[in-house]
C-alpha positions as CSV (number, residue, x, y, z in Angstrom):
1,X,25.3,-33.5,-9.7
2,X,28.3,-33.7,-12.1
3,X,30.2,-36.1,-10.2
4,X,27.3,-39.1,-11.3
5,X,29.5,-41.6,-13.7
6,X,26.7,-41.1,-16.4
7,X,26.9,-37.3,-16.6
8,X,30.3,-36.9,-18.0
9,X,29.6,-39.3,-21.1
10,X,26.3,-37.6,-21.8
11,X,27.7,-34.3,-21.8
12,X,30.7,-35.3,-24.1
13,X,28.3,-36.3,-26.8
14,X,26.6,-32.4,-26.3
15,X,23.7,-33.8,-24.2
16,X,22.1,-32.7,-21.0
17,X,21.9,-35.5,-18.5
18,X,18.4,-35.6,-16.8
19,X,19.9,-35.2,-13.5
20,X,21.3,-31.7,-14.7
21,X,17.7,-30.4,-15.4
22,X,17.7,-28.8,-11.9
23,X,20.7,-26.4,-13.0
24,X,17.9,-25.2,-15.5
25,X,15.0,-25.3,-13.4
26,X,16.2,-23.5,-10.6
27,X,14.8,-21.0,-8.1
28,X,15.0,-18.3,-10.9
29,X,13.1,-20.3,-13.2
30,X,10.3,-20.8,-10.3
31,X,10.1,-17.4,-9.5
32,X,9.6,-16.2,-13.0
33,X,7.0,-19.0,-13.1
34,X,5.1,-17.7,-10.1
35,X,5.4,-14.2,-11.1
36,X,4.0,-14.8,-14.6
37,X,1.0,-16.5,-13.2
38,X,0.5,-14.0,-10.6
39,X,0.6,-11.2,-13.2
40,X,-1.9,-13.4,-15.4
41,X,-4.4,-13.7,-12.8
42,X,-4.2,-10.0,-11.8
43,X,-4.6,-9.2,-15.5
44,X,-7.8,-11.3,-15.6
45,X,-9.0,-9.9,-12.4
46,X,-8.7,-6.1,-13.5
47,X,-10.0,-6.6,-16.9
48,X,-13.2,-8.2,-15.5
49,X,-13.8,-5.4,-13.0
50,X,-12.8,-2.5,-15.2
51,X,-15.5,-0.3,-16.1
52,X,-13.9,1.9,-18.9
53,X,-11.7,0.9,-21.8
54,X,-9.1,3.4,-20.5
55,X,-8.8,1.6,-17.2
56,X,-8.2,-1.6,-19.1
57,X,-5.5,-0.4,-21.4
58,X,-3.5,1.5,-18.7
59,X,-3.5,-1.4,-16.6
60,X,-4.0,-4.7,-18.5
61,X,-1.6,-3.9,-21.4
62,X,1.6,-3.3,-18.9
63,X,0.5,-6.4,-17.0
64,X,0.2,-8.6,-20.2
65,X,3.7,-7.2,-21.2
66,X,5.2,-8.3,-17.9
67,X,3.4,-11.6,-18.2
68,X,4.8,-12.1,-21.7
69,X,8.3,-11.6,-20.4
70,X,7.9,-14.1,-17.5
71,X,6.5,-16.7,-20.1
72,X,9.3,-16.3,-22.6
73,X,11.9,-16.7,-19.8
74,X,10.2,-19.7,-18.4
75,X,10.0,-21.0,-22.1
76,X,13.7,-20.7,-22.8
77,X,14.3,-22.8,-19.6
78,X,11.8,-25.5,-20.1
79,X,13.0,-25.7,-23.9
80,X,16.7,-26.2,-22.7
81,X,15.6,-28.7,-20.2
82,X,13.6,-30.9,-22.0
83,X,15.4,-30.4,-25.6
84,X,18.5,-31.6,-23.9
85,X,21.1,-30.2,-26.3
86,X,24.2,-28.2,-25.1
87,X,26.5,-25.9,-26.8
88,X,30.1,-27.1,-26.3
89,X,32.9,-24.7,-26.2
90,X,36.4,-26.4,-26.2
91,X,39.9,-24.6,-26.1
92,X,42.8,-23.4,-24.2
93,X,41.8,-22.2,-20.8
94,X,43.9,-19.2,-19.5
95,X,43.8,-18.0,-15.9
96,X,43.6,-14.3,-16.1
97,X,43.7,-14.4,-11.9
98,X,42.5,-10.6,-11.2
99,X,43.3,-9.1,-14.3
100,X,40.7,-8.2,-16.7
101,X,39.1,-10.8,-18.8
102,X,39.5,-10.8,-22.6
103,X,38.6,-12.9,-25.7
104,X,42.2,-13.4,-26.4
105,X,41.6,-17.2,-25.3
106,X,38.6,-19.5,-26.2
107,X,38.2,-19.9,-22.3
108,X,39.3,-17.5,-19.4
109,X,39.1,-17.7,-15.7
110,X,38.8,-14.7,-13.6
111,X,38.9,-14.3,-9.7
112,X,37.4,-11.0,-8.1
113,X,39.5,-10.5,-4.8
114,X,38.1,-10.2,-1.7
115,X,37.2,-6.7,-0.8
116,X,35.1,-4.7,1.7
117,X,32.0,-6.6,2.3
118,X,32.3,-8.9,-0.5
119,X,33.5,-12.3,-1.1
120,X,36.1,-13.7,-3.4
121,X,33.9,-14.8,-6.5
122,X,35.2,-16.6,-9.9
123,X,33.8,-16.1,-13.4
124,X,34.5,-17.8,-16.6
125,X,34.3,-16.4,-20.0
126,X,33.6,-18.4,-23.2
127,X,32.1,-17.7,-26.5
128,X,32.1,-14.1,-25.7
129,X,30.0,-14.3,-22.7
130,X,31.0,-14.2,-19.0
131,X,29.2,-16.6,-16.8
132,X,29.6,-16.9,-12.8
133,X,31.5,-20.2,-11.8
134,X,30.6,-22.1,-8.7
135,X,32.7,-23.8,-6.7
136,X,32.2,-27.1,-8.1
137,X,33.0,-26.3,-11.3
138,X,35.9,-24.3,-10.3
139,X,37.4,-27.2,-8.9
140,X,36.7,-29.0,-12.0
141,X,38.4,-26.9,-14.5
142,X,42.1,-27.0,-15.1
143,X,43.9,-23.7,-16.1
144,X,46.6,-23.9,-18.7
145,X,45.1,-26.7,-20.4
146,X,42.4,-27.7,-22.8
147,X,38.7,-27.8,-21.2
148,X,35.3,-28.0,-22.5
149,X,32.8,-25.8,-21.4
150,X,29.1,-26.9,-21.9
151,X,26.5,-24.2,-22.1
152,X,22.6,-24.2,-22.5
153,X,22.0,-22.6,-25.7
154,X,18.9,-20.8,-25.2
155,X,19.1,-19.7,-21.5
156,X,22.8,-19.2,-21.9
157,X,23.6,-21.0,-18.5
158,X,26.7,-22.6,-17.8
159,X,26.1,-26.3,-17.1
160,X,29.2,-28.2,-16.9
161,X,33.0,-28.0,-17.3
162,X,34.7,-31.0,-18.5
163,X,38.8,-31.3,-18.5
164,X,39.6,-32.4,-22.1
């Protein structure tokens, strides 16, 4: 995905390349969309068969709140995917290894060591937030150098890492 030659120039100008939309419209997005639609259908179905106002209020209002939450989550992802702007955080990247991450550096890397029933995992901290770091992006980032981290502004998802 980010190994395509046209992705890096688009990202360097703060734009999401169309091939990167799948990172925003992933399985989490589709789960939220389907769950929101199911909640909406259930809300309409319950409202049409309810006999009293108490039945409607007791079940429809919570279902509408759930539907609204899923719609909000989907809207943020869709807005990021089709607006195309990315937030760039550029700065010195420090590898904390397994020590606690701090905001002392603009970008920090952290490794959670293997433990009982757990796999080794990596995370990245930039702009005051911590993001899970996929293997592909972990291989691209260079510790003890200046890197640029690209983040979707609304959904706060890590999109790409570029060595500066």
